[in-house]
Structure formats: C-alpha cells, structure tokens
C-alpha positions, -999 to 999 in steps of 0.1 A, spaced: -115 339 135 -135 328 105 -171 337 99 -192 307 110 -220 314 85 -198 301 57 -205 265 69 -241 262 63 -236 237 34 -245 201 26 -215 178 22 -235 154 -1 -245 181 -27 -209 194 -32 -184 174 -12 -152 190 -27 -164 225 -18 -175 215 17 -143 195 24 -120 223 12 -139 248 33 -136 227 64 -98 223 59 -94 260 55 -117 275 80 -113 249 107 -75 252 104 -66 217 94 -41 221 65 -31 250 42 -29 238 5 -12 269 -8 23 256 -7 37 257 -43 42 219 -47 11 200 -57 1 173 -32 24 186 -4 4 205 22 12 225 53 -3 212 85 -17 238 108 -16 234 146 -52 225 151 -52 199 124 -19 185 135 -31 181 171 -61 161 159 -38 139 139 -14 134 168 -44 123 190 -53 98 163 -18 85 161 -16 80 199 -44 55 196 -28 33 170 7 36 185 -7 24 219 -23 -5 201 9 -15 184 30 -11 216 5 -32 236 8 -61 211 46 -63 212 56 -39 184 86 -16 190 93 17 173 124 22 151 135 46 125 150 39 91 165 64 65 145 82 39 169 75 10 173 41 -5 201 31 -29 187 20 -63 206 -13 -60 187 -20 -27 153 -9 -39 156 -31 -70 162 -64 -51 125 -74 -51 115 -72 -88 77 -71 -83 82 -43 -58 104 -24 -82 78 -27 -110 49 -18 -86 65 13 -72 91 24 -97 68 48 -116 58 66 -84 92 69 -67 111 102 -66 148 99 -74 177 120 -62 206 119 -86 229 144 -70 233 179 -55 233 212 -72 270 207 -81 277 170 -79 262 138 -95 260 107 -73 275 74 -84 242 57 -77 207 70 -77 190 74 -43 153 67 -42 130 87 -18 111 63 4 77 54 -11 73 27 16 99 11 38 102 -26 30 135 -24 11 153 -1 36 141 -21 66 148 -55 52 183 -47 41 190 -42 78 170 -72 89 194 -93 69 221 -81 93 200 -85 125 182 -117 122 204 -147 128 187 -173 150 153 -185 163 158 -162 194 156 -131 171 120 -140 161 93 -129 160 106 -94 151 79 -67 153 87 -31 145 69 1 134 79 35 124 62 69 120 76 86 89 68 106 59 68 88 25 67 102 -10 48 90 -40 43 107 -73 6 102 -76 -7 103 -112 -43 106 -100 -57 141 -91 -44 150 -56 -68 157 -28 -56 172 6 -50 144 31 -69 119 10 -44 115 -19 -11 133 -16 25 132 -29 39 136 6 22 113 31 32 133 61 25 106 87 27 70 77 26 45 106 38 13 91 44 -20 110 66 -48 98 70 -83 113 92 -114 107 83 -149 118 98 -184 118 68 -202 102 39 -194 78 15 -203 106 30 -176 128 27 -151 100 -9 -160 95 -16 -154 132 1 -120 129 -23 -111 101 -52 -119 123 -37 -98 151 -31 -69 127 -67 -70 116 -79 -70 152 -56 -40 159 -71 -20 129 -106 -30 138 -102 -16 173 -85 15 159 -112 24 134 -139 14 158 -125 39 183 -128 66 156 -164 55 150 -156 49 113 -176 21 96 -156 0 71 -157 -30 48 -128 -55 50 -119 -69 16 -93 -94 4 -79 -79 -28 -79 -100 -60 -45 -116 -70 -42 -92 -99 -44 -61 -76 -23 -73 -47 4 -51 -31 36 -54 -50 57 -82 -37 30 -97 -15 12 -130 -13 -22 -113 -5 -35 -84 14 -66 -72 32 -79 -36 28 -101 -16 51 -124 6 29 -150 32 38 -171 56 17 -168 94 14 -198 117 8 -192 118 -29 -196 81 -32 -159 74 -37 -142 46 -17 -113 54 7 -87 28 16 -81 34 53 -53 8 57 -39 -25 45 -28 -57 62 -4 -76 40 11 -111 40 45 -108 23 52 -145 26 89 -151 18 93 -130 -13 112 -102 4 130 -126 27 144 -144 -4 152 -112 -22 171 -98 8 183 -132 20 168 -128 55 176 -162 71 178 -177 106 191 -208 122 161 -227 134 160 -249 165 163 -280 142 197 -268 130 184 -258 95 189 -224 80 155 -210 67 140 -178 53 116 -159 75 80 -152 67 69 -115 68 39 -93 72 33 -55 71 5 -31 76 1 7 75 -22 36 80 -17 73 73 -33 107 78 -61 95 55 -77 84 87 -83 120 97 -97 127 63 -122 99 68 -132 114 102 -137 148 86 -157 135 57 -179 110 76 -186 128 109 -188 164 96 -221 180 88 -238 212 76 -223 230 106 -188 220 98 -163 197 115 -174 172 141 -146 155 160 -152 125 184 -142 135 219 -112 111 221 -94 129 193 -107 165 195 -78 190 202 -103 209 223 -128 186 240 -146 213 259 -150 250 251 -163 272 280 -182 303 269 -189 328 297 -221 347 292 -211 379 309 -216 417 305 -188 441 307 -174 442 342 -188 408 353 -154 394 361 -168 369 386 -185 350 358 -152 349 339 -134 337 370 -160 310 375 -154 298 339 -117 297 346 -123 277 378 -143 252 358 -114 249 333 -90 241 361 -112 213 373 -113 199 338 -75 202 332 -69 184 365 -89 155 350 -68 156 318 -95 171 297 -85 194 269 -103 227 275 -104 263 263 -121 293 279 -133 316 252 -135 350 270 -129 370 238 -148 403 243 -151 410 206 -177 384 197 -211 375 211 -218 341 228 -240 331 199 -211 338 174 -188 317 196 -213 289 196 -213 287 158 -175 291 156 -166 262 179 -193 240 163 -176 247 130 -143 236 146 -158 204 157 -155 208 194 -178 181 208 -190 198 240 -196 234 251 -201 246 287 -221 278 291 -218 298 323 -237 329 331 -252 347 361 -276 319 368 -249 292 368 -227 313 390 -253 319 416 -266 283 416 -231 268 413 -241 249 382 -229 244 346 -248 240 314 -234 214 290 -243 216 253 -236 188 229 -223 194 194 -251 173 180 -278 193 199 -292 192 234 -283 208 267 -283 198 303 -277 218 335 -260 200 364 -244 209 397 -207 218 396 -198 187 416 -213 165 389 -193 181 361 -170 152 353 -195 123 352 -220 145 334 -194 154 308 -185 118 303 -221 109 299 -224 136 272 -195 122 254 -210 87 255 -242 101 239 -221 119 213 -202 87 204 -234 67 201 -248 94 178 -217 96 156 -215 58 153 -251 55 142 -249 84 118 -217 70 103 -234 37 97 -263 54 81 -239 73 59 -222 41 47 -256 25 40 -265 57 20 -232 54 0 -236 17 -8 -257 -1 -34 -263 -38 -28 -276 -55 -59 -276 -86 -80 -282 -64 -111 -250 -45 -112 -257 -29 -146 -285 -9 -129 -258 8 -107 -239 22 -136 -230 58 -131 -243 59 -95 -221 77 -69 -217 49 -44 -198 18 -36 -214 -14 -51 -218 -48 -35 -227 -76 -58 -223 -114 -59 -191 -127 -75 -174 -160 -82 -139 -147 -75 -126 -150 -111 -110 -123 -132 -134 -130 -160 -164 -122 -139 -146 -92 -123 -140 -78 -158 -176 -82 -166 -187 -65 -134 -163 -36 -140 -177 -31 -175 -213 -32 -162 -207 -8 -134 -179 15 -145 -162 8 -112 -132 -13 -101 -134 -46 -82 -118 -37 -49 -119 -72 -35 -139 -99 -19 -158 -87 12 -147 -107 43 -165 -84 68 -193 -59 64 -210 -37 90 -242 -39 69 -260 -72 68 -258 -87 34 -286 -108 18 -281 -145 8 -263 -149 -25 -283 -161 -55 -259 -181 -77 -263 -175 -114 -276 -140 -110 -244 -122 -121 -215 -144 -133 -217 -166 -163 -202 -195 -143 -232 -195 -120 -208 -201 -91 -211 -169 -71 -202 -177 -35 -190 -144 -22 -196 -106 -25 -174 -82 -44 -170 -46 -34 -167 -22 -64 -160 15 -64 -141 45 -76 -114 53 -50 -92 81 -40 
C-alpha cells in the first residue's frame, strides 16, 4: 500500500504533479512502458473504466445500436478513398509495410478511427430501404501519432478504449434526428458522471475530416486547459459517395445514404479524475467506483467477533450488488486505512467496532466528510442516501470548478495569458475568430450551443469589427 500522506496537495497549484501522483498511487495506469503515449492499465483503473463503459454501452444499446467489430489494419487504397479524411489523418497514422523478413505489396494503416474500414463493408451490406437505418458501435483501440506532448489518458498514442458509433440513414432529415439523439445520449452519459460541459459547434475550418459539421463536448481541467470529451459528427454523404454506399429506395431510385458518427474514449475517466479529485486524492462517483464501500473493522487483537460482523455486513452488501471490500489488514491502523481508501476515491466507508457490534449498528462515513450511525436493518437505504448526498456534492463542486476555470468577457484581450477557458461574443466569421485568437492566445473551439453556466446578454459591437455578434465563442488551449 502507498503512503496516504503523499496526497496532501492542491490540484490547482500543480495539476501535472497532482495528476501523475493520483495515477501512480491510486493504481490507475503505469506510464513506465517504453513507448511514449502507450500506457499500462492497472486493475483498479481498468475496473473504473469498465464501469464507465457500461453506462455508455447501455445507452447505445437502448437506442438501437448494435455492437460489431472491424479489423485494426486498413489497406492504404481503402483509407485513401475519402480525400479530406486522408489529408486530415494521414500525418497521424501508423503504417505497417511488412514483417521482419517480408515487404507487403500494399501498405497497411493502423486504425486511427474506423470510418474507412467500416464503410468498405457497408458498401457490401446496404442494398435496400429495409437495411436502413443501420446503427453500429464498436469498442476498440485506435492509434494516432500525436505531435503534441502526450499526457496519460488525456492525450495518448494508443487510445485503449474508443467507443465509436456509426449510423447510416435514407434521408438527411433522419441523419439530423440521429445527431439530436446522439447529443441526448452523451448528455445523459456525462451527466451520470457528474461532469459539467459546454457543447460547441466547431467552425467549418476546424471540422472533423470528411464531415459536414460536428459538435464537441468540452470541459475544463484544473490547469485551465480544455478537454474534448466526445464528438457528434454529421458526415452527410461524403463517405457514402467515396465508398459508393447506395440503397434502392421505396420510390425505385438508387441513392447514397446519409451518415453520422460519434465517439468517446478513456479521456472520460481522465476528466472524472481531474474534476472530482481533491487534496486527499481520487474521488470516484459511486456508480463507477470499483469499490463502492470499504468496511474497516476497529478491533483489537483477538476480537474476531468484530471482524466476523464486518464480513456479515459485506455479505449483505454483495447480495444487493454493491461492490465492497473488508479491510481487515492487521498491519495498519484504522486511521491509516481511512486515509488510504480516501486517496483511492472510495465514496463510502463503513466503520464497525465494539459499540456497533453490541448495538447492531453501522457507522457510514462519506468521502466528502460526515458520518452517520444507523441500525443494521437500515444499511441499504442509508447507504443509498449517502450516495445521493455525495452525488449532489460532486455535481455542485464540479460546476463551481468549471466556473472557476472559465472567463466570460466582452474584452477578450484582458484574458490573455490566463489559465482558463474563455467565453466571448462572436459573429461566426473566421476574420473575427482570427482576431479573438490573437487577442487571447487561445484557439476558437466553436460556437457555444449549450452551457451549464448562465451567459449574459450579448452586446453587439463589443468584440468583432462587423458589430454582428450574435453567439458566444468558446476559446481555449486543449489537450
């Protein structure tokens, strides 16, 4: 076990140090593998990630998406079918030219994302109106040679767990409806993790390669940098025409399909760590915590009846599908264990000693502070109430964090050099975007279409030379 005292640090004063300490001592990932940007996932971190994945997979399944799997390797001739896509991803894509002893006739590209490999097959599958809509997702690793500095989980060269959904539709109206559905799915997903976010529509000059337009979900980390949580993309017919994905419509005409796609990765866990963690360490919401309850017996040597009482409580919790651990390690004091499991982000702790044994009670301690002692028969409802209080606390603290990391201004030049996201009026033009970027030193990430923070009324003429500001731009330095 790590020494808990190592985690008395402020994430806002030195986020990289705080973040790397959490990843190491809480057992999330090990970054010592000798390829930059490719990390080893440890059991505790992987369990948290799998719990997150179950949420989004259930949301996809409940809205008619079906899981599939497509190969990692893509022939260069297939990858190059959509020219914008090739230009957008060509510089990041790993290439396999052969084995140790043999050179291939054609280069194989290692999947940076799956449009090309999936749509090659959709050309073979989609024939008539009855085949639409087609909605699939897959959970795969993707590889991108990032030129920016890598950061564990947040910016990597092997995205270990990319959950990407792809859909095909008969009409542009159906594709637009699917975009709305995808946004609702992601809102419910990020809301369940208590992560606040801005939804932005990216400007045309920064749209996903091969797409008509896309929406991004963006939050802020404690160093003021923006983190793109996920994208929802309308591909229109660009890929359909490149891969000749056609269907016979009910009117007898052969038409190209309309497509959408959207994806999230393990970055979501990185956001949970950065936003909910505190000076004590990790703080995981109950729905994704690998251990939802740790039971710490307060027993002297030979007081086996207290240990047995703790184990009995654990059995009750397991029978209610609650993830629980009994820490009866004799080498550490109860106080040491309290600090350790707080550092690991366990949301609730149950303490049982002589008093609890004799009175048939339990003491529930919340990760954010506060204890309550209740009769054993009230264990489950009392625990759920504690989780509800924790969720409300985390949601409020996360919103306060986003407000702290955001500057709302109609004088963007005054925000230059500030470690924060910037919200300022905008007229939607590239000319004004260039001016904003020069004034702030940050990139225009897009037009805000939804904000958890109430924004003031726009004053036209305050920022852009056109005097036609009718929307808010979100600017920031991103991972």
